C-alpha positions as CSV (number, residue, x, y, z in Angstrom):
1,M,-43.7,145.9,-6.8
2,L,-42.0,142.7,-5.5
3,C,-43.7,139.4,-4.7
4,P,-43.5,138.9,-0.9
5,R,-43.2,134.9,-1.5
6,C,-40.3,134.8,-4.2
7,N,-39.1,138.2,-4.7
8,N,-40.0,138.5,-8.3
9,Y,-42.0,141.1,-10.2
10,S,-45.8,141.2,-9.4
11,Y,-48.3,142.7,-11.3
12,R,-51.2,144.9,-10.4
13,I,-54.5,143.0,-11.4
14,K,-58.5,144.0,-11.2
15,R,-59.7,144.2,-7.4
16,K,-62.5,142.1,-6.6
17,P,-65.7,143.0,-4.7
18,N,-64.3,142.3,-1.3
19,D,-61.3,144.5,-2.0
20,R,-63.6,147.2,-2.6
21,L,-65.5,146.7,0.6
22,L,-62.5,146.5,2.8
23,S,-61.7,150.0,1.0
24,L,-65.0,151.3,2.1
25,L,-64.8,149.9,5.6
26,T,-61.4,151.5,6.4
27,L,-63.1,154.8,5.2
28,G,-60.5,155.0,2.3
29,L,-57.4,155.6,4.8
30,F,-55.5,152.6,3.0
31,Q,-54.8,152.3,-0.5
32,I,-55.8,148.6,-1.4
33,K,-54.2,147.2,-4.4
34,R,-54.5,143.5,-5.8
35,F,-51.1,142.1,-7.2
36,K,-50.5,138.7,-8.9
37,C,-46.9,137.0,-9.5
38,F,-46.7,135.1,-12.5
39,Y,-43.7,133.1,-11.3
40,C,-45.1,131.7,-8.0
41,Y,-48.7,132.3,-8.6
42,W,-49.1,134.3,-5.4
43,E,-52.0,136.4,-5.4
44,G,-53.1,139.1,-2.7
45,I,-53.6,142.8,-1.6
46,I,-51.3,144.9,-0.7
47,T,-52.1,148.1,1.4
48,G,-50.3,151.5,1.7
49,K,-51.1,154.6,3.6
50,K,-52.8,157.2,1.5
51,M,-51.3,160.8,2.2
52,R,-53.9,163.7,2.4
53,M,-52.7,167.2,2.4
54,S,-54.9,169.7,4.0
55,N,-54.9,173.3,2.9
56,S,-55.1,174.7,6.3
């Protein structure tokens, strides 16, 4: 994943309790992942839509 601030590579880091709460509040509809850039020290969450397939 590229850093939104400096466009260098950012790395996944462990989620914080607030991130887990946000995931619960959205009922798991969005993937919430925390990233950190070691070049510009940006840290934040990036959300992505979860694709759920139904067997109907």
